[in-house]
Structures are given as C-alpha cells and as structure tokens.
N, C-alpha and C positions, 0 to 999 in steps of 0.2 A: 077363799075364792077358788073354785075349781080351775085347774089348768087345762088348757086346750091341747089337743094332740100336736099342733104346730109348736106350741111352747115346749112341750116335752121333748120333741125331736131336736130342738135347738139346744136345750140344756142337758139332756142325757147323752150318754155315750152312744155312738152310732151302732146300729145292728146290721149285720150282713144281710144284703138283699137276696143273696143266692147261695147255693152250695159252693164252698170254696175248696175245690179239689185240685186245681192246678196252680202252679206258681203264678201264671199270668192272672188268673182269677183272684188269687190272694193279693197280689201286688196292686192290681187295678181296683179291687173291691175293698177288702178290709183295710189294707195299709193306706190306700189313698183316702178312704173315708176318715180314718183316724188322723191322718195328717191335716186334712181340712178341718176336722173338728177341733184339734189342738190349736190350729192357727186361729180359728174364730174365737176360741176361749182366751187365747193369749192376747189378741187384739182387744177383746172386751175387758179383761181384767187389767190390762195396761191402761186403758182409757179411764177406768174407774179409779185406779191408783193415782193417775195424774190429776184427775178432777179433785179427788179428796186432798191431795197434797197442795194443789193450787188454792183451793178454798181455805185450807188451814193457814198457808203462808200469807196470802193476801188478807184474809180476815184478821189474822193475828197482827199484821202490820197496821191495819186500819183502826183497830180498837184503841190504842193509845192516842192516836190523832183525834179520834172522836171524843175521847174523854177530856182532852185538853181544849177542844173547840167550844166556844160559848154560843151554842145554838140551842133553840128550845127543845128539840128532840134528840140531840146528840147523845145524851146519856142513855136514853131508851134504845137508840140504834146501836150503841156500843154494847149494851147488855144483850140485845138480841143477837148481834154478830158474835159476841163471845160464846153464847149458847150454841150457835151454829158451828163455830170452830171446835168447841169441845165435842159436839156430836160427831163432827167429821173425823176428828182424831180418834175418838172412841170406836166408831164404826170401822175405821181402817185397822185398828188393833184387833177387832173381832173377825172381820172378813179376810184380813191379811192379803189384800189384792196384789201387793208387790210380790210376795212369795208365790202366790198362785200363778201370776203372770210368768215368773221365772220358771216354775215347774212346767207349765204348759208349753212355753217357747222352747225350753231345752229338750223336752220330749218330742215336739214337732221336728226340731232340727235333727235329733237322733234318728227318728224314723226316716227322714229324708236321706241321711247318710247311709243307713242300712239299705235303703232302696237302691242307691247308686252303687254301693259296694256289691250288692247281689247282682245287679244288672251288668256290671262290668267285670264281675268275678275277681275282685281284689279283696284285700284284707282277710277277714275270716272265711271268705268264700273261695279264695284262690286254691286251685287244684282239686276242688271237690267235685264229685259227680253231681249231675243235675238234681237228682232226688235228695242227695245228702245236703246240697246247698239250700234246697227248698226247706228241708226240715230244720236246718240251722237258722234260716231266715225267720221261719215261724216261731221258733223257740226264742230268738233274740227279740223279735218284735213284741211278742206276747209278754215277755219278761219286762221289756221297757214300759209297756202299758200298765202292767201290774205294779211296777215300781212307782210309776207316776201316781197311780191311784192311792197307793200306800203313803207316798210323800204328801199328797194333797190332804188326805185324811189326817195325817200327823200334823200338818200345818194348821188345819182348821180345828183340831180337837186338843192335841197335846202340846203343840209348838210353843204357845205362849207360856203355859205352865212349866214346861220343861226348861225353857230358857230362864225363867224367873228362878226356878229351883237351883239350876246350875250356878247362876250368878250369886245366889245367896249361899252357895256351898251346902245345900241340903240333900243332894243326891250322893249317897255313899259311893266312893270309887270314881266319881266324876273327875275328869282330867281338868286340872287348873294349872295354867302356866304362870310362872312367876316372872315379873319384869326384872331385867338385869339391874342389879344394884338396889333393888327394893324388894320388899317382902309381900307386896300386895298382888293378888291374883289379877290376871288380865280378863276383863269382861268380854 
C-alpha cells in the first residue's frame, strides 16, 4: 500500500524548512522540530506498549477462566484469546515498543535540557562566546540525534539477538556478573 506524504511526514524524521544559519533559527527550527517529533513518537510507542501489555495480561488472565467455564463457546473463545495473547507478546518482542518509547522520551528530554542550557548559558555553554556556544549546541544536538538513531536501529535489529546471546554466554568477552555466594551468571 503506497504511503501518503502526510503519513511519511508523521513517521519520518523532520526535515528543516529553511536554512539554519543562526542560533535562533537552529533552536526554533531544527531543535524544536526534533523535540516535537520525539515527543510524538514517544507518546505513540508508549501507547502501543501499554496496549500490548494490557491485552497480554488481561487476555492471559481470562484464558484459564474460560477453559474452566462450562459454556458452549468458552473453549473456542479461550483458544482465540490465547492466539491473540501470543500474537501480542510476539509483536511486542519484535517491535520492542517499550525500548523505543524509552529511547524517544530520553532523547526528547535531552534535547530540552540542551535547549535550556544553551539559552541560559549554563553547563557546557557557561563562559563560551556566542559562536562557540552555538557550535557546541549543534554538535551536541546532532550527536544526540545520531545516538538515538543508532540505539533505535540496534533495538529493532540486534537488540533481541544480542540479549539472547549474552544470556546464553555465546558472545566472547561479554561481561557476566556472578551472584554473591553462587556461581551462576546474572541475566
């Protein structure tokens, strides 16, 4: 199904509308656009995560009740509900909405902090000349965006496999903590 331009603008990263040559243009343009974009994505992925978890928990609790109730369609309903629960859990493990939500929200918060630090000339911007503060802002914001892109890509592609490999002890040199008094690795 072909996507519409409106759909692409909601799901893809924002593009600057104008040339970003001044600090004000950058902060009110690119930085503000990304903050809004990350906020929308965080809200959307949190909602999906909560829907999937709710469906899994409620559905999982209802299945045993339906199996033990003596109604004509209870076994069929329990079977269908079981399939829905398995589908929900499986999709959550594929799309990893919780991890995406956390990535998007933490990046949105980080961008907000950078904006305030820059505007009030505190933290990494304290004592810097205007041009140097602006260059520092751009470097830090673009680095945060690149790090989030990398983290989300890792979550969606390698995250599940890497976690499984670490837990199984299959990655050479992977750090494994030992529990006090026991010899088993902490998962």
